[in-house]
C-alpha positions as a Markdown table, in Angstrom:
| # | Residue | x | y | z |
|---|---|---|---|---|
| 1 | Met | 104.2 | 110.1 | 105.2 |
| 2 | Asn | 102.4 | 112.3 | 102.6 |
| 3 | Ala | 101.5 | 109.6 | 100.1 |
| 4 | Ser | 97.9 | 109.7 | 98.9 |
| 5 | Pro | 95.6 | 106.7 | 99.1 |
| 6 | Pro | 94.6 | 106.9 | 95.4 |
| 7 | Ala | 98.2 | 105.8 | 94.5 |
| 8 | Phe | 97.1 | 102.4 | 95.8 |
| 9 | Pro | 93.6 | 102.0 | 94.4 |
| 10 | Gln | 93.1 | 98.5 | 95.8 |
| 11 | Leu | 93.9 | 99.8 | 99.3 |
| 12 | Ala | 91.4 | 102.6 | 98.9 |
| 13 | Glu | 88.8 | 100.2 | 97.6 |
| 14 | Arg | 89.2 | 97.8 | 100.6 |
| 15 | Phe | 88.8 | 100.7 | 103.0 |
| 16 | Ala | 85.7 | 102.0 | 101.2 |
| 17 | Ala | 84.2 | 98.5 | 101.2 |
| 18 | Gln | 84.7 | 98.2 | 105.0 |
| 19 | Arg | 83.2 | 101.7 | 105.5 |
| 20 | Arg | 80.1 | 100.7 | 103.5 |
| 21 | Ala | 79.8 | 97.5 | 105.5 |
| 22 | Phe | 80.0 | 99.3 | 108.8 |
| 23 | Val | 77.3 | 101.8 | 107.8 |
| 24 | Ala | 75.1 | 98.9 | 107.0 |
| 25 | Asp | 75.8 | 97.2 | 110.3 |
| 26 | Pro | 77.0 | 99.8 | 112.7 |
| 27 | Asn | 76.5 | 98.1 | 116.1 |
| 28 | Pro | 76.6 | 94.3 | 115.9 |
| 29 | Pro | 75.2 | 92.4 | 118.9 |
| 30 | Ala | 77.3 | 90.4 | 121.3 |
| 31 | Ala | 76.5 | 87.1 | 119.6 |
| 32 | Val | 77.9 | 88.4 | 116.3 |
| 33 | Arg | 81.0 | 89.8 | 117.9 |
| 34 | Arg | 81.6 | 86.5 | 119.8 |
| 35 | Glu | 81.3 | 84.5 | 116.6 |
| 36 | Arg | 83.9 | 86.8 | 115.0 |
| 37 | Leu | 86.3 | 86.2 | 117.9 |
| 38 | Asp | 85.6 | 82.4 | 117.6 |
| 39 | Arg | 86.7 | 82.6 | 113.9 |
| 40 | Leu | 89.9 | 84.4 | 114.9 |
| 41 | Leu | 90.5 | 81.7 | 117.5 |
| 42 | Lys | 89.9 | 79.0 | 114.9 |
| 43 | Leu | 92.3 | 80.8 | 112.5 |
| 44 | Ile | 95.1 | 80.5 | 115.2 |
| 45 | Asp | 94.4 | 77.0 | 116.3 |
| 46 | Asp | 94.0 | 75.5 | 112.8 |
| 47 | Asn | 97.2 | 77.1 | 111.5 |
| 48 | Glu | 99.7 | 76.9 | 114.5 |
| 49 | Asp | 102.3 | 74.9 | 112.6 |
| 50 | Ala | 102.1 | 77.1 | 109.6 |
| 51 | Phe | 102.6 | 80.2 | 111.7 |
| 52 | Val | 105.6 | 78.6 | 113.5 |
| 53 | Ala | 107.2 | 77.6 | 110.2 |
| 54 | Ala | 106.6 | 81.1 | 108.6 |
| 55 | Val | 108.2 | 82.9 | 111.6 |
| 56 | Asp | 111.2 | 80.6 | 111.6 |
| 57 | Ala | 111.8 | 81.1 | 107.9 |
| 58 | Asp | 111.5 | 84.9 | 108.1 |
| 59 | Phe | 113.9 | 85.1 | 111.1 |
| 60 | Gly | 116.3 | 82.6 | 109.6 |
| 61 | Gly | 115.9 | 80.6 | 112.9 |
| 62 | Arg | 113.5 | 81.2 | 115.8 |
| 63 | Ala | 112.7 | 78.7 | 118.4 |
| 64 | Ala | 109.2 | 77.1 | 117.9 |
| 65 | Pro | 108.4 | 77.4 | 121.6 |
| 66 | Glu | 109.1 | 81.1 | 121.5 |
| 67 | Thr | 106.6 | 81.5 | 118.7 |
| 68 | Arg | 104.0 | 79.3 | 120.4 |
| 69 | Ile | 104.4 | 81.2 | 123.7 |
| 70 | Ala | 104.8 | 84.8 | 122.7 |
| 71 | Glu | 102.8 | 84.8 | 119.6 |
| 72 | Leu | 100.1 | 82.1 | 119.7 |
| 73 | Leu | 99.5 | 81.5 | 123.4 |
| 74 | Val | 99.4 | 85.1 | 124.3 |
| 75 | Thr | 97.0 | 85.9 | 121.5 |
| 76 | Arg | 94.8 | 83.0 | 122.4 |
| 77 | Arg | 94.6 | 84.1 | 126.0 |
| 78 | Ala | 93.6 | 87.6 | 124.9 |
| 79 | Leu | 90.8 | 86.1 | 122.8 |
| 80 | Leu | 89.5 | 83.9 | 125.6 |
| 81 | His | 89.7 | 86.8 | 128.0 |
| 82 | Ala | 87.7 | 89.1 | 125.7 |
| 83 | Arg | 85.1 | 86.4 | 124.8 |
| 84 | Arg | 84.3 | 85.7 | 128.5 |
| 85 | Arg | 83.8 | 89.4 | 129.3 |
| 86 | Leu | 82.3 | 90.7 | 126.1 |
| 87 | Glu | 78.7 | 91.2 | 127.3 |
| 88 | Arg | 79.9 | 93.0 | 130.5 |
| 89 | Trp | 82.1 | 95.3 | 128.4 |
| 90 | Met | 79.2 | 96.1 | 126.1 |
| 91 | Arg | 76.8 | 96.9 | 128.8 |
| 92 | Thr | 75.4 | 100.4 | 129.1 |
| 93 | Arg | 76.5 | 101.8 | 132.5 |
| 94 | Arg | 74.9 | 104.1 | 135.0 |
| 95 | Val | 76.7 | 107.3 | 135.8 |
| 96 | Ala | 76.0 | 109.4 | 138.8 |
| 97 | Thr | 73.8 | 112.5 | 138.2 |
| 98 | Glu | 74.5 | 115.7 | 140.0 |
| 99 | Leu | 71.7 | 117.0 | 142.3 |
| 100 | Pro | 70.6 | 120.0 | 140.1 |
| 101 | Phe | 69.9 | 117.6 | 137.2 |
| 102 | Leu | 67.8 | 115.1 | 139.0 |
| 103 | Pro | 65.5 | 113.3 | 138.4 |
| 104 | Gly | 67.2 | 113.1 | 135.0 |
| 105 | Arg | 69.8 | 110.3 | 134.7 |
| 106 | Asn | 73.1 | 109.6 | 133.0 |
| 107 | Arg | 74.2 | 106.6 | 131.0 |
| 108 | Leu | 77.4 | 105.7 | 129.3 |
| 109 | Thr | 77.0 | 103.5 | 126.2 |
| 110 | Pro | 80.0 | 102.0 | 124.2 |
| 111 | Gln | 79.5 | 101.8 | 120.5 |
| 112 | Pro | 81.9 | 100.8 | 117.6 |
| 113 | Leu | 84.0 | 103.4 | 116.0 |
| 114 | Gly | 83.9 | 102.0 | 112.4 |
| 115 | Val | 87.0 | 101.0 | 110.5 |
| 116 | Val | 90.2 | 100.4 | 112.5 |
| 117 | Gly | 93.7 | 100.4 | 110.9 |
| 118 | Ile | 96.4 | 98.2 | 112.4 |
| 119 | Val | 100.0 | 98.6 | 111.4 |
| 120 | Ser | 102.1 | 95.7 | 113.0 |
| 121 | Pro | 105.9 | 95.2 | 113.3 |
| 122 | Trp | 108.3 | 92.4 | 112.4 |
| 123 | Asn | 109.5 | 91.4 | 115.9 |
| 124 | Tyr | 106.3 | 89.6 | 117.0 |
| 125 | Pro | 104.4 | 89.6 | 113.6 |
| 126 | Ile | 101.5 | 87.4 | 114.7 |
| 127 | Gln | 100.8 | 88.6 | 118.3 |
| 128 | Leu | 101.2 | 92.3 | 117.5 |
| 129 | Thr | 98.8 | 91.9 | 114.6 |
| 130 | Leu | 96.1 | 89.7 | 116.1 |
| 131 | Ser | 96.0 | 91.0 | 119.7 |
| 132 | Pro | 94.9 | 94.5 | 118.6 |
| 133 | Leu | 92.5 | 92.8 | 116.2 |
| 134 | Val | 90.9 | 91.1 | 119.3 |
| 135 | Gly | 90.0 | 94.5 | 120.7 |
| 136 | Ala | 88.8 | 95.9 | 117.4 |
| 137 | Leu | 86.5 | 92.9 | 116.8 |
| 138 | Ala | 85.2 | 92.8 | 120.4 |
| 139 | Ala | 84.3 | 96.5 | 120.1 |
| 140 | Gly | 82.3 | 95.7 | 116.9 |
| 141 | Asn | 84.6 | 97.3 | 114.4 |
| 142 | Arg | 86.0 | 96.3 | 111.0 |
| 143 | Ala | 89.8 | 96.2 | 110.5 |
| 144 | Leu | 92.3 | 96.8 | 107.8 |
| 145 | Ile | 95.8 | 95.4 | 108.6 |
| 146 | Lys | 99.2 | 96.3 | 107.3 |
| 147 | Pro | 101.9 | 93.8 | 108.5 |
| 148 | Ser | 105.6 | 94.4 | 108.2 |
| 149 | Glu | 107.4 | 93.8 | 104.9 |
| 150 | Leu | 110.4 | 92.5 | 106.9 |
| 151 | Thr | 108.5 | 89.3 | 107.6 |
| 152 | Pro | 107.1 | 88.5 | 104.1 |
| 153 | Arg | 106.2 | 84.9 | 104.8 |
| 154 | Val | 104.2 | 85.7 | 107.9 |
| 155 | Ser | 102.5 | 88.7 | 106.1 |
| 156 | Ala | 101.5 | 86.5 | 103.2 |
| 157 | Leu | 100.2 | 83.9 | 105.5 |
| 158 | Leu | 98.1 | 86.4 | 107.4 |
| 159 | Ala | 96.7 | 87.8 | 104.2 |
| 160 | Glu | 95.8 | 84.3 | 103.0 |
| 161 | Leu | 94.2 | 83.3 | 106.3 |
| 162 | Ala | 92.3 | 86.5 | 106.7 |
| 163 | Ala | 90.7 | 86.0 | 103.3 |
| 164 | Lys | 89.8 | 82.4 | 104.2 |
| 165 | Tyr | 88.3 | 83.0 | 107.6 |
| 166 | Phe | 86.7 | 86.5 | 107.2 |
| 167 | Asp | 84.9 | 88.5 | 104.5 |
| 168 | Pro | 87.2 | 91.3 | 103.2 |
| 169 | Asp | 84.7 | 93.9 | 104.3 |
| 170 | Leu | 85.3 | 92.7 | 107.9 |
| 171 | Val | 89.0 | 91.9 | 108.1 |
| 172 | Ser | 91.5 | 92.4 | 105.4 |
| 173 | Val | 95.3 | 92.2 | 105.3 |
| 174 | Val | 97.3 | 94.5 | 102.9 |
| 175 | Val | 100.7 | 93.3 | 101.9 |
| 176 | Gly | 103.2 | 95.8 | 100.6 |
| 177 | Asp | 106.4 | 97.8 | 101.1 |
| 178 | Ala | 107.1 | 101.0 | 103.0 |
| 179 | Glu | 105.3 | 103.0 | 100.3 |
| 180 | Ala | 102.2 | 101.0 | 100.8 |
| 181 | Gly | 102.5 | 101.6 | 104.5 |
| 182 | Lys | 102.6 | 105.4 | 103.9 |
| 183 | Ala | 99.4 | 105.2 | 101.8 |
| 184 | Phe | 97.9 | 103.0 | 104.5 |
| 185 | Val | 98.4 | 105.4 | 107.4 |
| 186 | Ala | 97.1 | 108.3 | 105.2 |
| 187 | Leu | 93.6 | 106.7 | 105.1 |
| 188 | Pro | 90.9 | 108.4 | 107.2 |
| 189 | Phe | 90.5 | 105.5 | 109.7 |
| 190 | Asp | 88.2 | 105.8 | 112.7 |
| 191 | His | 91.2 | 104.7 | 114.8 |
| 192 | Leu | 94.8 | 103.8 | 113.8 |
| 193 | Leu | 97.0 | 101.6 | 115.9 |
| 194 | Phe | 100.7 | 101.5 | 115.0 |
| 195 | Thr | 103.4 | 99.4 | 116.7 |
| 196 | Gly | 107.0 | 100.1 | 115.8 |
| 197 | Ser | 109.9 | 102.5 | 116.3 |
| 198 | Thr | 109.6 | 106.0 | 117.8 |
| 199 | Ala | 111.0 | 107.6 | 114.7 |
| 200 | Val | 108.4 | 106.0 | 112.4 |
| 201 | Gly | 105.7 | 106.6 | 115.0 |
| 202 | Arg | 106.2 | 110.3 | 114.8 |
| 203 | Gln | 105.7 | 110.1 | 111.0 |
| 204 | Val | 102.5 | 108.1 | 111.5 |
| 205 | Ala | 101.2 | 110.6 | 113.9 |
| 206 | Val | 101.7 | 113.4 | 111.4 |
| 207 | Ala | 100.0 | 111.4 | 108.6 |
| 208 | Ala | 97.0 | 110.6 | 111.0 |
| 209 | Ala | 96.7 | 114.2 | 112.1 |
| 210 | Ala | 95.8 | 115.3 | 108.5 |
| 211 | Asn | 92.6 | 113.3 | 108.9 |
| 212 | Leu | 92.2 | 114.0 | 112.7 |
| 213 | Thr | 92.5 | 110.2 | 113.0 |
| 214 | Pro | 92.7 | 109.1 | 116.7 |
| 215 | Ile | 95.9 | 107.0 | 117.2 |
| 216 | Thr | 97.4 | 104.5 | 119.5 |
| 217 | Leu | 101.2 | 104.3 | 119.2 |
| 218 | Glu | 103.0 | 101.4 | 120.7 |
| 219 | Leu | 106.7 | 102.4 | 120.5 |
| 220 | Gly | 109.7 | 101.5 | 122.5 |
| 221 | Gly | 112.8 | 103.3 | 123.9 |
| 222 | Lys | 115.4 | 102.5 | 126.4 |
| 223 | Ser | 113.8 | 100.4 | 129.1 |
| 224 | Pro | 115.9 | 100.2 | 132.3 |
| 225 | Ala | 116.4 | 97.3 | 134.7 |
| 226 | Ile | 117.6 | 98.2 | 138.2 |
| 227 | Phe | 119.3 | 95.8 | 140.6 |
| 228 | Asp | 118.8 | 97.2 | 144.1 |
| 229 | Pro | 121.4 | 96.3 | 146.8 |
| 230 | Ser | 118.7 | 94.1 | 148.4 |
| 231 | Cys | 118.2 | 91.9 | 145.4 |
| 232 | Asp | 119.2 | 88.2 | 145.1 |
| 233 | Leu | 121.9 | 88.6 | 142.5 |
| 234 | Lys | 121.7 | 85.0 | 141.2 |
| 235 | Gln | 117.9 | 85.0 | 140.9 |
| 236 | Ala | 117.7 | 88.5 | 139.4 |
| 237 | Ser | 120.4 | 87.7 | 136.9 |
| 238 | Ala | 118.6 | 84.5 | 135.8 |
| 239 | Arg | 115.3 | 86.3 | 135.3 |
| 240 | Leu | 116.9 | 89.3 | 133.6 |
| 241 | Ala | 118.9 | 87.1 | 131.2 |
| 242 | Ala | 115.8 | 85.2 | 130.2 |
| 243 | Gly | 113.9 | 88.4 | 129.5 |
| 244 | Lys | 116.7 | 90.0 | 127.7 |
| 245 | Leu | 117.5 | 87.1 | 125.4 |
| 246 | Phe | 113.9 | 86.1 | 124.6 |
| 247 | Asn | 113.7 | 86.5 | 120.8 |
| 248 | Ala | 117.3 | 87.5 | 121.0 |
| 249 | Gly | 116.4 | 90.8 | 122.6 |
| 250 | Gln | 114.2 | 91.9 | 119.7 |
| 251 | Thr | 111.3 | 92.9 | 122.0 |
| 252 | Cys | 110.0 | 96.4 | 122.5 |
| 253 | Val | 109.8 | 95.9 | 126.3 |
| 254 | Ala | 113.2 | 94.1 | 126.6 |
| 255 | Pro | 115.5 | 95.6 | 129.3 |
| 256 | Asp | 117.8 | 97.9 | 127.3 |
| 257 | Tyr | 120.3 | 98.7 | 130.0 |
| 258 | Leu | 121.1 | 97.6 | 133.6 |
| 259 | Leu | 121.8 | 99.8 | 136.6 |
| 260 | Val | 123.7 | 98.2 | 139.4 |
| 261 | Pro | 125.1 | 99.5 | 142.7 |
| 262 | Arg | 128.6 | 101.0 | 142.6 |
| 263 | Gly | 131.3 | 98.3 | 142.6 |
| 264 | Gln | 128.8 | 95.5 | 141.4 |
| 265 | Ala | 129.3 | 95.7 | 137.7 |
| 266 | Asp | 131.7 | 92.8 | 137.5 |
| 267 | Ala | 129.7 | 90.6 | 139.8 |
| 268 | Ala | 126.5 | 91.3 | 137.9 |
| 269 | Ala | 128.3 | 90.6 | 134.6 |
| 270 | Ala | 129.6 | 87.3 | 135.9 |
| 271 | Ala | 126.1 | 86.3 | 137.2 |
| 272 | Leu | 124.5 | 87.3 | 133.9 |
| 273 | Ala | 127.1 | 85.5 | 131.9 |
| 274 | Ala | 126.6 | 82.3 | 133.9 |
| 275 | Ala | 122.8 | 82.6 | 133.6 |
| 276 | Met | 123.0 | 83.2 | 129.8 |
| 277 | Ala | 125.3 | 80.2 | 129.3 |
| 278 | Arg | 122.8 | 78.0 | 131.2 |
| 279 | Leu | 120.0 | 79.1 | 129.0 |
| 280 | Tyr | 122.1 | 78.8 | 125.8 |
| 281 | Pro | 125.1 | 76.4 | 126.1 |
| 282 | Lys | 125.3 | 76.7 | 122.4 |
| 283 | Leu | 124.2 | 79.5 | 120.1 |
| 284 | Val | 124.7 | 78.9 | 116.4 |
| 285 | Ala | 124.0 | 75.2 | 116.7 |
| 286 | Asn | 121.0 | 75.8 | 119.0 |
| 287 | Ser | 117.4 | 76.1 | 117.7 |
| 288 | Asp | 116.4 | 77.7 | 121.0 |
| 289 | Tyr | 118.4 | 80.8 | 120.3 |
| 290 | Thr | 116.8 | 83.2 | 117.8 |
| 291 | Ala | 118.6 | 84.9 | 114.9 |
| 292 | Ile | 118.6 | 88.6 | 114.2 |
| 293 | Ile | 115.8 | 89.5 | 111.7 |
| 294 | Ser | 118.2 | 90.7 | 108.9 |
| 295 | Glu | 121.8 | 91.2 | 108.2 |
| 296 | Arg | 121.3 | 95.0 | 108.2 |
| 297 | His | 120.0 | 94.8 | 111.8 |
| 298 | Arg | 122.8 | 92.5 | 112.8 |
| 299 | Ser | 125.4 | 94.9 | 111.3 |
| 300 | Arg | 123.9 | 97.8 | 113.2 |
| 301 | Leu | 124.3 | 95.9 | 116.6 |
| 302 | Ile | 127.9 | 95.0 | 115.8 |
| 303 | Ala | 128.6 | 98.7 | 115.0 |
| 304 | Leu | 127.0 | 99.8 | 118.3 |
| 305 | Val | 129.3 | 97.5 | 120.3 |
| 306 | Ala | 132.4 | 98.4 | 118.2 |
| 307 | Glu | 131.8 | 102.1 | 118.9 |
| 308 | Ala | 131.4 | 101.5 | 122.6 |
| 309 | Arg | 134.6 | 99.4 | 122.6 |
| 310 | Asp | 136.5 | 102.2 | 120.8 |
| 311 | Ala | 135.2 | 104.7 | 123.4 |
| 312 | Gly | 136.8 | 102.7 | 126.2 |
| 313 | Ala | 134.0 | 100.3 | 127.3 |
| 314 | Arg | 134.8 | 96.7 | 128.3 |
| 315 | Ile | 133.0 | 94.1 | 126.2 |
| 316 | Val | 132.0 | 90.7 | 127.6 |
| 317 | Glu | 130.9 | 88.3 | 124.8 |
| 318 | Ile | 129.1 | 85.2 | 126.0 |
| 319 | Asn | 129.9 | 82.3 | 123.7 |
| 320 | Pro | 130.1 | 79.1 | 125.8 |
| 321 | Ala | 130.9 | 76.8 | 123.0 |
| 322 | Gly | 133.3 | 79.1 | 121.2 |
| 323 | Glu | 131.2 | 79.0 | 118.0 |
| 324 | Ser | 131.8 | 81.0 | 114.8 |
| 325 | Phe | 129.1 | 83.3 | 113.6 |
| 326 | Ala | 130.5 | 83.9 | 110.2 |
| 327 | Asp | 127.7 | 82.1 | 108.3 |
| 328 | Ser | 124.9 | 82.9 | 110.7 |
| 329 | Arg | 122.6 | 85.9 | 111.4 |
| 330 | Lys | 122.8 | 85.1 | 115.1 |
| 331 | Leu | 124.7 | 87.3 | 117.5 |
| 332 | Ala | 126.4 | 86.3 | 120.7 |
| 333 | Pro | 124.9 | 87.8 | 123.9 |
| 334 | Thr | 127.1 | 90.7 | 124.8 |
| 335 | Leu | 127.6 | 92.7 | 128.0 |
| 336 | Val | 129.1 | 96.2 | 127.8 |
| 337 | Ile | 130.5 | 97.8 | 130.9 |
| 338 | Gly | 131.4 | 101.4 | 131.1 |
| 339 | Ala | 130.0 | 102.7 | 127.8 |
| 340 | Pro | 130.1 | 106.5 | 127.7 |
| 341 | Gln | 126.7 | 108.2 | 127.6 |
| 342 | Thr | 127.6 | 109.8 | 124.3 |
| 343 | Thr | 127.8 | 106.5 | 122.4 |
| 344 | Arg | 124.9 | 105.3 | 120.3 |
| 345 | Leu | 124.6 | 102.2 | 122.5 |
| 346 | Met | 123.5 | 104.5 | 125.3 |
| 347 | Arg | 121.3 | 106.8 | 123.3 |
| 348 | Glu | 119.4 | 104.5 | 120.9 |
| 349 | Glu | 117.1 | 101.6 | 121.6 |
| 350 | Ile | 119.3 | 98.5 | 121.1 |
| 351 | Phe | 116.7 | 95.8 | 120.0 |
| 352 | Gly | 119.2 | 92.9 | 120.2 |
| 353 | Pro | 121.1 | 90.7 | 122.7 |
| 354 | Val | 123.4 | 93.5 | 123.9 |
| 355 | Leu | 123.1 | 94.8 | 127.4 |
| 356 | Pro | 125.1 | 97.8 | 128.8 |
| 357 | Ile | 125.8 | 97.8 | 132.5 |
| 358 | Val | 126.0 | 101.1 | 134.4 |
| 359 | Glu | 126.9 | 101.6 | 138.1 |
| 360 | Tyr | 125.1 | 104.0 | 140.4 |
| 361 | Asp | 125.8 | 105.2 | 143.9 |
| 362 | Gln | 122.4 | 105.8 | 145.7 |
| 363 | Val | 118.8 | 105.2 | 144.7 |
| 364 | Asp | 118.6 | 109.0 | 143.9 |
| 365 | Asp | 121.3 | 108.5 | 141.3 |
| 366 | Ala | 119.5 | 105.5 | 139.7 |
| 367 | Ile | 116.2 | 107.5 | 139.6 |
| 368 | Ala | 118.0 | 110.6 | 138.1 |
| 369 | Phe | 119.7 | 108.4 | 135.4 |
| 370 | Val | 116.3 | 107.0 | 134.3 |
| 371 | Asn | 114.7 | 110.4 | 134.3 |
| 372 | Arg | 117.4 | 112.0 | 132.2 |
| 373 | Gly | 116.2 | 109.9 | 129.3 |
| 374 | Glu | 112.9 | 109.9 | 127.5 |
| 375 | Arg | 110.2 | 108.0 | 129.3 |
| 376 | Pro | 110.6 | 104.2 | 128.6 |
| 377 | Leu | 108.0 | 101.7 | 127.6 |
| 378 | Ala | 109.0 | 99.4 | 130.5 |
| 379 | Leu | 111.0 | 99.5 | 133.8 |
| 380 | Tyr | 112.2 | 96.5 | 135.8 |
| 381 | Trp | 113.2 | 96.6 | 139.5 |
| 382 | Phe | 114.8 | 93.8 | 141.4 |
| 383 | Gly | 115.1 | 93.7 | 145.1 |
| 384 | Arg | 113.4 | 93.2 | 148.5 |
| 385 | Asp | 113.6 | 96.7 | 150.0 |
| 386 | Ala | 110.0 | 98.1 | 149.8 |
| 387 | Thr | 111.0 | 101.7 | 150.6 |
| 388 | Arg | 113.5 | 102.0 | 147.7 |
| 389 | Arg | 111.1 | 100.0 | 145.4 |
| 390 | Glu | 108.3 | 102.5 | 146.1 |
| 391 | Arg | 110.6 | 105.4 | 145.6 |
| 392 | Val | 111.7 | 104.1 | 142.1 |
| 393 | Leu | 108.0 | 103.4 | 141.2 |
| 394 | Gly | 106.8 | 106.7 | 142.4 |
| 395 | Glu | 109.6 | 108.9 | 141.0 |
| 396 | Thr | 110.0 | 107.5 | 137.6 |
| 397 | Ile | 107.5 | 107.3 | 134.7 |
| 398 | Ala | 107.3 | 104.3 | 132.4 |
| 399 | Gly | 104.7 | 102.6 | 130.3 |
| 400 | Gly | 104.6 | 99.5 | 132.6 |
| 401 | Val | 106.6 | 97.9 | 135.3 |
| 402 | Thr | 107.5 | 94.3 | 136.4 |
| 403 | Val | 109.0 | 93.9 | 139.9 |
| 404 | Asn | 111.5 | 91.0 | 140.2 |
| 405 | Asp | 111.1 | 89.7 | 136.7 |
| 406 | Cys | 110.9 | 90.9 | 133.1 |
| 407 | Leu | 108.3 | 91.3 | 130.3 |
| 408 | Leu | 105.4 | 90.0 | 132.3 |
| 409 | Gln | 103.5 | 93.3 | 132.6 |
| 410 | Phe | 103.0 | 93.1 | 128.8 |
| 411 | Val | 100.8 | 90.0 | 129.0 |
| 412 | Gln | 98.4 | 91.0 | 131.7 |
| 413 | Glu | 95.0 | 91.3 | 130.0 |
| 414 | Gly | 93.5 | 92.9 | 133.1 |
| 415 | Gln | 96.0 | 95.8 | 132.8 |
| 416 | Pro | 96.4 | 98.4 | 130.1 |
| 417 | Cys | 99.4 | 98.2 | 127.8 |
| 418 | Gly | 100.9 | 101.3 | 126.4 |
| 419 | Gly | 103.8 | 103.8 | 126.5 |
| 420 | Val | 104.1 | 107.3 | 127.7 |
| 421 | Gly | 105.7 | 110.2 | 125.9 |
| 422 | Ala | 108.3 | 109.0 | 123.4 |
| 423 | Ser | 107.4 | 105.4 | 124.2 |
| 424 | Gly | 103.8 | 105.6 | 123.0 |
| 425 | Val | 100.4 | 107.1 | 123.1 |
| 426 | Gly | 97.2 | 105.4 | 124.3 |
| 427 | Val | 96.7 | 101.8 | 125.6 |
| 428 | Tyr | 95.1 | 98.5 | 124.6 |
| 429 | His | 94.8 | 94.9 | 125.9 |
| 430 | Gly | 91.7 | 93.5 | 127.5 |
| 431 | Glu | 88.9 | 95.9 | 128.4 |
| 432 | Trp | 91.3 | 98.8 | 127.8 |
| 433 | Gly | 91.5 | 97.7 | 124.1 |
| 434 | Phe | 87.8 | 97.4 | 123.9 |
| 435 | Arg | 87.5 | 101.0 | 125.2 |
| 436 | Thr | 90.2 | 102.3 | 122.9 |
| 437 | Phe | 88.3 | 100.9 | 119.9 |
| 438 | Ser | 84.9 | 102.1 | 121.1 |
| 439 | Lys | 83.2 | 105.5 | 121.5 |
| 440 | Leu | 82.0 | 105.7 | 125.1 |
| 441 | Lys | 78.9 | 107.8 | 124.3 |
| 442 | Pro | 77.5 | 109.9 | 127.3 |
| 443 | Val | 73.7 | 110.0 | 127.2 |
| 444 | Phe | 71.6 | 112.2 | 129.5 |
| 445 | His | 67.9 | 111.2 | 129.9 |
| 446 | Gln | 65.7 | 114.1 | 130.9 |
| 447 | Ser | 62.7 | 113.3 | 133.0 |
| 448 | Asp | 59.1 | 114.4 | 132.4 |
| 449 | Trp | 59.5 | 116.8 | 135.3 |
| 450 | Ser | 62.4 | 119.2 | 135.2 |
| 451 | Gly | 63.2 | 122.4 | 137.0 |
| 452 | Phe | 65.3 | 123.8 | 134.2 |
| 453 | Pro | 62.4 | 125.8 | 132.6 |
| 454 | Leu | 63.0 | 128.1 | 135.7 |
| 455 | Leu | 66.3 | 129.0 | 134.1 |
| 456 | Arg | 64.9 | 129.9 | 130.7 |
| 457 | Pro | 63.8 | 133.4 | 129.5 |
| 458 | Pro | 62.2 | 135.6 | 130.4 |
| 459 | Tyr | 64.7 | 136.0 | 133.2 |
| 460 | Gly | 63.6 | 137.6 | 136.5 |
| 461 | Arg | 63.4 | 137.3 | 140.2 |
| 462 | Ile | 62.7 | 133.5 | 140.0 |
| 463 | Thr | 65.9 | 133.0 | 138.0 |
| 464 | Asp | 67.9 | 134.9 | 140.6 |
| 465 | Trp | 66.4 | 132.8 | 143.4 |
| 466 | Val | 67.1 | 129.5 | 141.6 |
| 467 | Leu | 70.7 | 130.6 | 140.8 |
| 468 | Ala | 71.3 | 131.6 | 144.4 |
| 469 | Ala | 69.9 | 128.2 | 145.6 |
| 470 | Leu | 72.1 | 126.3 | 143.1 |
| 471 | Lys | 75.2 | 128.2 | 144.3 |
| 472 | Arg | 74.6 | 126.9 | 147.9 |
| 473 | Leu | 74.5 | 123.3 | 146.8 |
| 474 | Pro | 77.5 | 121.2 | 147.8 |
């Protein structure tokens, strides 16, 4: 991540143009910001079919409803949420003033940061590009965007539409390979948001540190699901199956492994297999079931399962119609029971339709298992026992949690979205995104009358008396 921006002069020129435009208009009013959000909304609504087609082509097969739900609907809801609340978010707020400083008063004023950089991934190439842009525009910033090279059709479409709906000194999309990405994150942004793997996130953090660029890192990790003894196994399995197989498991908050009570692995596997077969009675000949993004990613998943099998794990492949995958990038949903902890399957984020199942004895053991790993982006708990639920929620740390379902914490605009530790730094979504992309400037207004001259030189008995009085204040 040591590439220098001048190696990509067009990139440096776009950044400089946005910086100049921000200096000329550093704090746009609510009406201007709302109009920019309206343009983004129009960009989405006018081009829904084109987005669906581009995602389908890049994936080699992704269900149109999945794109409409996870990419377009979610982004549209974020836009409407921000638009309705924009003036309240922008309002200068009163802050309590301590007694010694009265009758002065405190105010907290949000203002735009400047030029925001957004680096988006391939798995949800529209939503994870445009949702951060909602927060950046609502906060009054300008944005330079680098989408993934692994979804070239979507990236090209985003670049084309950004140029059509926005001036390049407001929103601009940079299309390029990994080297362009290195140059991009080396720019001195006023804030940089990166969504992707933990390994690349570390490199982005190093590159940003050279410019002291504030960062938000949306990463991933091994997000656990826990079946409590009190859960409804059929219901829990149906909801877990739907969450795991959405986008064929290529979701940063997808459940990465399942913890079940001792002796329940086979029952859980059977319930999951039945639920998955109901969702996808066919796989290859089913447009509802998404393909793996590339042959390289598919080969990696196959290798993870093969290593676990060789290490003694039991493999349950779910292929209701008995289809062949020889000429397809799709991969059958696969359950893995008893994989040793030393296998890559249990150490690496899976990012595909493969789910290891691990048994535990007591709730203490489930909590300890989660806490032995790095802090995950998500945690899912299924059950009815409130005492054990609160123990798990209170004794584990994760970016976000859904109880008795999957993925839904990610789409709550009233809640912050972000990881912790290896799963991410910082948050966005809704007002939290507005704050991330703003400087909350504290301002103290001194009154005409102030007692503070009594604490200025020349010091003497009055100074001592005032200090003694201040020490007695609560």
